[in-house]
C-alpha positions as CSV (number, residue, x, y, z in Angstrom):
1,X,-43.1,43.2,-26.5
2,X,-46.5,44.8,-26.4
3,X,-47.8,45.2,-22.9
4,X,-49.2,41.8,-21.8
5,X,-52.8,41.4,-20.8
6,X,-52.3,41.8,-17.0
7,X,-54.1,39.9,-14.3
8,X,-57.4,41.7,-13.6
9,X,-58.3,42.3,-10.0
10,X,-61.9,43.3,-9.0
11,X,-62.2,44.2,-5.3
12,X,-65.5,43.8,-3.7
13,X,-64.9,47.0,-1.7
14,X,-64.6,49.6,-4.4
15,X,-62.3,51.9,-2.4
16,X,-59.6,49.2,-2.1
17,X,-56.8,49.1,-4.7
18,X,-53.6,47.0,-4.8
19,X,-50.2,48.7,-4.8
20,X,-48.2,47.8,-7.9
21,X,-44.7,48.4,-6.6
22,X,-43.0,47.9,-10.0
23,X,-43.7,46.8,-13.5
24,X,-40.9,46.3,-16.0
25,X,-40.8,44.8,-19.5
26,X,-38.2,43.9,-22.1
27,X,-38.5,42.1,-25.5
28,X,-40.6,39.0,-24.8
29,X,-40.8,39.4,-21.0
30,X,-42.9,41.5,-18.7
31,X,-42.7,41.4,-14.9
32,X,-45.2,42.8,-12.4
33,X,-44.9,43.0,-8.6
34,X,-48.1,43.8,-6.6
35,X,-48.8,44.2,-2.9
36,X,-52.3,44.2,-1.4
37,X,-52.9,47.0,1.1
38,X,-55.8,45.3,3.0
39,X,-57.2,41.8,3.5
40,X,-60.0,42.7,1.2
41,X,-61.8,40.0,-0.9
42,X,-61.3,40.2,-4.7
43,X,-62.0,38.4,-7.9
44,X,-59.3,37.8,-10.4
45,X,-59.1,36.8,-14.1
46,X,-56.6,36.5,-16.9
47,X,-56.9,35.4,-20.5
48,X,-54.0,36.8,-22.4
49,X,-51.9,35.9,-25.4
50,X,-48.7,35.3,-23.3
51,X,-47.6,32.6,-20.9
52,X,-48.3,33.4,-17.3
53,X,-46.1,32.5,-14.3
54,X,-46.9,33.8,-10.8
55,X,-45.1,33.5,-7.5
56,X,-47.6,33.8,-4.6
57,X,-46.8,35.2,-1.2
58,X,-50.4,34.9,0.0
59,X,-52.3,33.4,2.8
60,X,-56.0,33.1,1.9
61,X,-58.8,32.5,4.5
62,X,-60.9,31.3,1.5
63,X,-60.9,31.3,-2.2
64,X,-60.3,29.2,-5.3
65,X,-58.6,29.3,-8.7
66,X,-60.0,27.8,-11.9
67,X,-58.0,27.2,-15.0
68,X,-60.1,26.3,-18.0
69,X,-61.9,23.0,-17.2
70,X,-59.5,21.8,-14.5
71,X,-61.3,21.3,-11.1
72,X,-61.1,24.4,-8.8
73,X,-58.0,24.6,-6.6
74,X,-58.8,25.9,-3.1
75,X,-56.9,28.7,-1.4
76,X,-55.0,28.5,1.8
77,X,-51.3,29.0,2.7
78,X,-49.9,29.9,-0.7
79,X,-46.5,31.2,0.4
80,X,-43.8,30.0,-2.0
81,X,-46.4,28.4,-4.3
82,X,-46.4,29.1,-8.0
83,X,-48.9,29.0,-10.8
84,X,-48.2,28.5,-14.5
85,X,-50.8,29.0,-17.3
86,X,-49.9,28.7,-20.9
87,X,-51.1,31.2,-23.5
88,X,-53.8,28.8,-24.7
89,X,-55.6,28.8,-21.4
90,X,-57.2,31.3,-19.0
91,X,-57.7,31.6,-15.3
92,X,-60.2,33.0,-12.9
93,X,-61.2,32.8,-9.3
94,X,-61.6,34.8,-6.1
95,X,-59.6,35.3,-2.9
96,X,-60.1,36.4,0.7
97,X,-56.6,37.2,2.1
98,X,-55.8,37.2,5.8
99,X,-54.5,40.4,7.4
100,X,-50.8,40.4,6.5
101,X,-48.6,41.8,3.7
102,X,-49.8,39.7,0.8
103,X,-47.9,40.0,-2.5
104,X,-47.6,38.3,-5.8
105,X,-45.1,38.5,-8.7
106,X,-46.1,37.7,-12.2
107,X,-43.9,37.1,-15.3
108,X,-45.5,37.2,-18.7
109,X,-43.7,35.5,-21.6
110,X,-44.4,36.2,-25.3
111,X,-44.8,32.8,-27.0
112,X,-43.1,33.7,-30.3
113,X,-40.2,35.5,-28.7
114,X,-39.6,32.7,-26.2
115,X,-39.7,30.1,-29.0
116,X,-36.9,31.9,-30.8
117,X,-34.9,32.7,-27.6
118,X,-35.1,29.2,-26.1
119,X,-35.1,27.2,-29.3
120,X,-34.9,23.5,-28.4
121,X,-36.0,24.1,-24.8
122,X,-39.5,25.1,-25.9
123,X,-39.7,23.0,-29.1
124,X,-42.3,20.1,-29.1
125,X,-43.2,20.7,-25.5
126,X,-46.8,20.1,-24.4
127,X,-47.5,23.1,-22.2
128,X,-49.8,22.3,-19.3
129,X,-51.3,24.4,-16.6
130,X,-49.7,24.0,-13.1
131,X,-51.7,25.4,-10.2
132,X,-50.1,26.1,-6.8
133,X,-47.0,24.0,-7.4
134,X,-43.5,24.1,-5.9
135,X,-40.3,23.3,-7.8
136,X,-37.1,24.3,-5.9
137,X,-35.0,25.6,-8.9
138,X,-37.7,27.7,-10.4
139,X,-38.8,28.9,-6.9
140,X,-35.3,30.1,-6.2
141,X,-35.3,32.2,-9.4
142,X,-38.8,33.6,-8.8
143,X,-37.8,34.6,-5.2
144,X,-34.8,36.5,-6.5
145,X,-37.0,38.2,-9.1
146,X,-39.5,39.1,-6.3
147,X,-36.8,40.6,-4.2
148,X,-35.4,42.6,-7.2
149,X,-38.8,43.9,-8.1
150,X,-39.5,44.8,-4.4
151,X,-36.3,46.9,-4.3
152,X,-36.2,50.4,-5.6
153,X,-35.5,50.8,-9.3
154,X,-32.4,52.8,-8.5
155,X,-30.8,49.9,-6.6
156,X,-31.6,47.2,-9.0
157,X,-29.7,46.4,-12.2
158,X,-32.0,46.3,-15.3
159,X,-29.8,43.6,-16.8
160,X,-30.1,41.5,-13.6
161,X,-33.9,41.7,-13.6
162,X,-34.2,41.0,-17.3
163,X,-31.8,38.0,-16.9
164,X,-33.9,36.6,-14.1
165,X,-37.0,36.9,-16.2
166,X,-35.4,34.9,-19.0
167,X,-34.1,32.3,-16.6
168,X,-37.6,31.9,-15.2
169,X,-38.9,31.2,-18.7
170,X,-36.1,28.7,-19.4
171,X,-36.7,26.8,-16.1
172,X,-40.5,26.8,-16.8
173,X,-40.0,25.1,-20.1
174,X,-37.5,22.7,-18.7
175,X,-40.0,21.7,-16.0
176,X,-42.6,21.0,-18.8
177,X,-40.0,18.8,-20.5
178,X,-39.6,16.8,-17.3
179,X,-43.4,16.4,-16.9
180,X,-43.7,15.3,-20.5
181,X,-41.0,12.7,-20.1
182,X,-42.5,11.4,-16.8
183,X,-45.9,10.9,-18.5
184,X,-44.2,9.1,-21.4
185,X,-42.2,6.9,-19.1
186,X,-45.3,5.9,-17.0
187,X,-47.2,5.1,-20.2
188,X,-50.1,7.4,-19.6
189,X,-51.7,10.0,-21.8
190,X,-50.4,13.5,-21.4
191,X,-52.6,16.1,-19.8
192,X,-53.4,17.6,-23.2
193,X,-54.1,14.2,-24.7
194,X,-56.4,13.3,-21.8
195,X,-58.3,16.6,-22.3
196,X,-58.6,16.0,-26.0
197,X,-60.0,12.5,-25.5
198,X,-62.5,13.7,-22.8
199,X,-63.7,16.5,-25.1
200,X,-64.0,14.1,-28.1
201,X,-66.0,11.6,-26.1
202,X,-68.4,14.2,-24.6
203,X,-69.0,15.8,-28.0
204,X,-69.7,12.5,-29.7
205,X,-71.7,10.6,-27.0
206,X,-74.6,10.4,-29.5
207,X,-72.4,8.8,-32.2
208,X,-71.2,5.2,-32.6
209,X,-67.5,6.0,-32.9
210,X,-64.6,3.5,-32.8
211,X,-61.2,3.0,-31.3
212,X,-59.5,4.3,-34.4
213,X,-61.4,7.6,-34.0
214,X,-60.2,8.1,-30.4
215,X,-56.6,7.1,-31.2
216,X,-56.5,9.4,-34.2
217,X,-57.7,12.4,-32.1
218,X,-54.4,12.3,-30.1
219,X,-52.1,10.9,-32.9
220,X,-51.5,7.4,-31.5
221,X,-51.9,3.9,-32.9
222,X,-54.8,2.0,-31.6
223,X,-52.5,-0.3,-29.6
224,X,-50.5,2.4,-27.8
225,X,-53.7,4.4,-27.3
226,X,-55.5,1.5,-25.6
227,X,-52.6,0.9,-23.2
228,X,-52.2,4.6,-22.3
229,X,-55.9,5.1,-22.0
230,X,-56.2,2.2,-19.5
231,X,-53.2,3.5,-17.5
232,X,-54.7,7.0,-17.4
233,X,-58.4,6.2,-16.7
234,X,-58.1,2.8,-15.0
235,X,-60.4,1.1,-17.5
236,X,-60.3,0.3,-21.2
237,X,-61.8,2.8,-23.7
238,X,-65.0,0.9,-24.4
239,X,-65.9,0.6,-20.8
240,X,-65.2,4.3,-20.1
241,X,-67.3,5.4,-23.2
242,X,-70.1,3.0,-22.2
243,X,-70.3,4.5,-18.7
244,X,-70.4,8.0,-20.1
245,X,-73.2,7.1,-22.5
246,X,-75.2,5.4,-19.7
247,X,-74.7,8.5,-17.5
248,X,-76.2,10.6,-20.3
249,X,-79.0,8.1,-20.7
250,X,-79.8,8.2,-16.9
251,X,-80.1,12.0,-17.2
252,X,-82.4,11.8,-20.2
253,X,-84.6,9.1,-18.5
254,X,-85.0,11.3,-15.5
255,X,-85.3,14.7,-17.1
256,X,-87.1,14.1,-20.4
257,X,-90.1,12.2,-21.7
258,X,-88.3,10.7,-24.7
259,X,-89.0,7.1,-25.3
260,X,-86.3,4.5,-24.4
261,X,-85.7,3.8,-28.1
262,X,-85.1,7.5,-28.8
263,X,-82.7,7.7,-25.8
264,X,-80.9,4.7,-27.1
265,X,-80.4,6.4,-30.4
266,X,-79.4,9.7,-28.8
267,X,-76.7,8.0,-26.8
268,X,-75.1,6.3,-29.8
269,X,-76.3,2.7,-29.4
270,X,-76.7,0.8,-32.6
271,X,-79.6,-1.3,-31.3
272,X,-82.2,-1.2,-28.6
273,X,-81.0,-4.6,-27.3
274,X,-77.4,-3.4,-27.0
275,X,-78.6,-0.3,-25.1
276,X,-80.7,-2.3,-22.6
277,X,-78.0,-4.9,-22.1
278,X,-75.3,-2.2,-21.5
279,X,-77.6,-0.2,-19.2
280,X,-78.4,-3.3,-17.1
281,X,-74.7,-4.2,-16.9
282,X,-73.7,-0.8,-15.6
283,X,-76.7,0.3,-13.6
284,X,-77.9,-3.1,-12.4
285,X,-81.5,-2.6,-13.7
286,X,-83.0,-2.1,-17.1
287,X,-83.8,1.4,-18.3
288,X,-87.6,1.1,-17.9
289,X,-87.2,0.0,-14.3
290,X,-84.8,2.9,-13.7
291,X,-87.3,5.4,-15.0
292,X,-90.1,4.1,-12.8
293,X,-87.9,4.2,-9.7
294,X,-87.1,8.0,-10.0
């Protein structure tokens, strides 16, 4: 496999560098083990074409990780915590480690090779980011891989390390299968479906779209979409969309000089009367009163 786009570390003290103890790669898999010399603050980023799986042996006094548009995950005691980011996503953040030996082990999986190697294990799986998670089976495999990478190359079998890398990939996809099945059983939208729905709504707040448009965006019937939407968001689609439109309207009322009729049109209401009625229902006062009160 071509060398993966490795995790980028940018230390705030230029003289500080991590010690990469070992880096190995085989067809479809690359493994890196890194140890930080000092408790120096650093920023990190990754946005590669491979899947990313990391085992953290870190304790952070402060810091956070951001994966795409998921809310930031704070640092802390990250020992035996893992992070998985599919090839379609990217991660970034910063960290302030405490004074101890802090290490991390990263496995990169080539998507095409893994699809061929794992066959049904990776087929039709919605791959979602998992930040600072713990799963006993996968953790056990990653701990073995960490120990093998920490050992000297002369005392570690190449076959053993390569096998561990492939097992880690297999267990990662099996975990994704479990999560997909759980979401289906609970009757909620999957993480990817939820993201698509949120993006569709935000991009179309100025339009008067219907239930069929939302359901089609995630490949569900209107009936099943409505049930899963309510189970996911705690309210029916029309209420959620109305609240998002009124939130946008509040922003425009407070930050622009547009007329109320223009704001009604910009937020996708088909009539002035419908806009005023919906605004009063959600906000408790009509839009002109809201504008005068701010």
